[in-house]
C-alpha positions as CSV (number, residue, x, y, z in Angstrom):
1,Q,-58.3,22.0,79.5
2,V,-60.5,21.0,76.4
3,Q,-58.7,18.9,73.9
4,L,-59.8,18.2,70.3
5,V,-58.4,15.1,68.5
6,E,-58.5,15.0,64.8
7,S,-58.2,11.9,62.4
8,G,-58.8,10.9,59.0
9,G,-56.4,12.9,56.9
10,G,-54.2,11.4,54.2
11,L,-53.1,11.3,50.6
12,V,-55.8,10.8,47.9
13,Q,-56.1,11.4,44.2
14,A,-58.1,14.2,42.7
15,G,-61.7,13.3,42.6
16,G,-61.4,11.1,45.7
17,S,-63.0,11.3,49.2
18,L,-61.8,11.6,52.7
19,R,-63.6,11.8,56.0
20,L,-62.2,13.9,58.8
21,S,-63.2,13.3,62.4
22,C,-62.8,15.5,65.5
23,A,-63.6,14.5,69.0
24,A,-63.8,17.0,71.9
25,S,-63.0,16.1,75.5
26,T,-65.9,18.2,77.1
27,R,-69.4,18.0,78.0
28,A,-71.6,18.1,75.0
29,S,-73.8,20.7,76.7
30,S,-71.0,23.2,76.7
31,I,-70.6,23.1,72.9
32,K,-72.1,25.9,71.0
33,S,-70.6,25.1,67.6
34,M,-67.8,23.1,65.8
35,G,-66.1,23.7,62.6
36,W,-63.2,23.0,60.3
37,Y,-60.5,25.5,59.1
38,R,-57.7,24.7,56.7
39,Q,-54.1,26.3,56.2
40,A,-52.2,25.7,52.9
41,P,-48.5,26.2,52.7
42,G,-47.7,29.9,52.6
43,K,-51.3,30.9,53.3
44,Q,-53.4,32.0,56.1
45,R,-55.7,29.7,58.0
46,E,-59.2,29.9,56.4
47,W,-62.6,28.9,57.5
48,V,-64.2,25.9,55.6
49,A,-67.4,24.8,57.4
50,S,-69.2,25.1,60.6
51,M,-72.2,23.7,62.3
52,T,-74.0,24.7,65.4
53,T,-75.6,22.4,67.9
54,T,-79.0,23.7,66.6
55,L,-78.0,22.1,63.2
56,I,-77.4,25.3,61.4
57,T,-74.5,24.7,58.8
58,K,-72.4,27.0,56.8
59,Y,-69.9,26.4,54.0
60,E,-67.2,28.4,52.4
61,N,-68.1,28.9,48.7
62,S,-65.3,26.8,47.2
63,V,-66.4,23.6,49.1
64,K,-70.2,23.9,48.8
65,G,-71.7,20.9,47.2
66,R,-68.5,18.8,47.9
67,F,-68.0,18.9,51.5
68,T,-70.4,17.9,54.2
69,I,-70.2,18.8,57.9
70,S,-72.1,16.7,60.6
71,M,-72.0,16.5,64.4
72,D,-72.6,13.6,66.8
73,N,-73.6,15.3,70.0
74,A,-73.6,12.2,72.0
75,K,-69.9,11.7,71.1
76,N,-68.9,15.4,71.2
77,S,-67.7,14.9,67.6
78,V,-67.7,16.7,64.4
79,Y,-67.1,15.2,60.9
80,L,-66.2,16.6,57.4
81,Q,-67.0,14.4,54.6
82,M,-65.0,15.7,51.6
83,D,-65.9,14.5,48.2
84,S,-64.7,15.5,44.7
85,L,-61.4,16.6,46.2
86,K,-59.1,18.9,44.2
87,P,-55.4,19.6,44.4
88,E,-56.3,23.0,45.8
89,D,-58.0,21.5,48.8
90,T,-54.5,20.4,49.9
91,A,-53.9,21.8,53.4
92,V,-53.6,21.1,57.1
93,Y,-57.2,20.8,58.4
94,Y,-57.9,22.1,61.9
95,C,-61.1,21.4,64.0
96,K,-62.4,24.3,66.2
97,M,-64.8,24.2,69.0
98,T,-66.6,27.3,70.3
99,S,-68.2,26.9,73.8
100,W,-71.3,28.6,75.2
101,Y,-68.8,30.6,77.3
102,Q,-67.4,32.0,74.0
103,T,-64.0,30.3,74.3
104,D,-62.3,28.7,71.3
105,H,-60.4,25.5,71.2
106,W,-58.4,24.0,68.4
107,G,-57.1,20.6,67.3
108,Q,-53.6,19.8,66.3
109,G,-54.5,19.6,62.7
110,T,-54.4,16.7,60.2
111,Q,-52.8,16.7,56.8
112,V,-54.9,16.3,53.6
113,T,-53.0,16.0,50.3
114,V,-54.8,15.9,47.1
115,S,-52.5,14.7,44.2
116,S,-53.4,15.7,40.6
């Protein structure tokens, strides 16, 4: 069973930065893409950013220019550098891995709180 372990969440003031990390317990060769989603209280989970192992990146419009996704294939890890944070970025952030077998795996989530 693939496990994803996230870290790096916390409390930060508006305008600040946080870096989320996610490590997958699987062979790097099985990873097709990794990404980040978030779920704010009372809202549905939404996609934030994703990256394929061929280095194609995509971002949700509201985070473009502020968030940067990156991967370390050797460590089976994905990162999300979040700058210029806003209160509306407050949510639980989840890491997702998609394998070449088209299976999805999720992390347990990490809380990000941005105070105004």
